[in-house]
C-alpha positions, -999 to +999 in steps of 0.1 A: -432+884-292-451+870-316-466+840-314-446+818-334-418+831-320-427+815-290-435+787-302-398+788-324-382+800-289-401+766-274-393+749-299-354+751-305-354+752-266-368+724-263-346+710-291-313+721-275-330+700-242-334+676-259-297+674-278-284+680-240-304+649-227-294+625-263-258+638-251-257+628-216-277+598-229-250+588-252-221+598-224-241+572-198-244+547-223-206+548-235-194+548-196-218+518-192-207+498-219-174+508-212-178+492-174-191+464-187-165+462-209-137+464-181-161+440-160-170+412-186-125+418-188-125+409-156-147+380-150-127+363-183-095+372-166-108+353-133-123+323-151-093+322-170-071+321-136-097+298-122-093+276-153-052+276-149-057+268-111-076+237-121-057+222-148-028+224-123-047+210-099-058+177-119-023+173-134-011+174-099-038+149-088-032+130-119+005+128-117+001+118-077-019+088-083+003+078-109+029+079-087+010+059-062+003+034-090+035+032-100+047+023-063+021+001-053+028-021-088+068-020-074+055-033-042+039-059-051+066-067-077+085-071-046+061-089-028+062-116-054+097-118-061+098-124-021+071-150-023+090-170-047+118-166-031+105-182+005+085-205-017+123-218-034+138-224+004+107-238+014+113-265-014+149-270-006+142-274+031+116-300+020+142-318-003+170-316+026+181-351+023+201-377+044+230-368+068+218-329+065+181-338+072+189-362+104+215-332+114+187-306+117+163-329+129+183-338+155+192-303+165+156-292+168+148-321+188+180-313+214+164-276+212+128-293+224+145-311+251+149-287+274+117-278+278+106-314+293+112-332+323+133-362+330+114-394+329+084-376+308+066-399+283+073-374+250+051-378+221+070-363+187+056-357+157+071-352+124+066-352+087+053-382+071+084-394+044+101-384+077+086-413+103+118-439+100+145-413+106+126-400+134+119-434+150+163-443+147+167-409+165+146-413+191+162-450+201+186-426+220+161-401+233+146-430+261+111-425+268+104-404+229+080-423+211+069-413+176+032-403+178+022-397+140+022-373+112+030-334+110+022-314+080+051-296+077+083-295+057+103-314+084+116-315+115+096-318+150+067-310+170+072-324+208+045-328+235+041-342+271+009-348+284+030-346+323+046-314+316+017-296+296+040-287+273+041-285+232+068-274+213+068-268+174+102-273+161+094-275+129+112-266+095+081-240+086+086-225+122+119-215+121+118-202+089+087-182+099+110-169+125+142-165+107+121-148+077+105-123+099+137-111+117+156-110+086+127-100+059+143-060+057+178-074+049+168-101+024+145-072+007+176-050+008+199-076-007+172-085-037+162-051-047+199-028-039+186+004-049 
């Protein structure tokens, strides 16, 4: 064989080997690109699902927040209405006059009377505008004496040094007790659903 033939054979073999390597390289490159595209598609799908989950969570958080805010506004409105109703009741109690005021004051004084011993010196306090009324009522109670003004809507605060007892039977204290005991019923009547 001649040198040219050997060179030609080596060249053909090298070209064949280069072609084989190039073909393998292209196939491997195609596999890598295909795998990368599959990975990219999977990453994109996962990211889209994560975004959808985050959107759903955010939507639910906002919905819950809006519901809570609406509930708080309803409760605040109810508290305001209940406050207005209570203020109206307080105004009506403060405005009681004549025989009704006297009857209620006597009933509250009688209820306090059971707390004191016979013969105790008893001091009675009441609303400033009720001094005349209280003095006329106390004329029937022996050792009971009007002792001064008490900041209240009406009624009496009765105390005795001997018994060391103080009874608060004011319109305010009675209203507070009645209000607390009946708040649920009052609320249900005002806000029937």
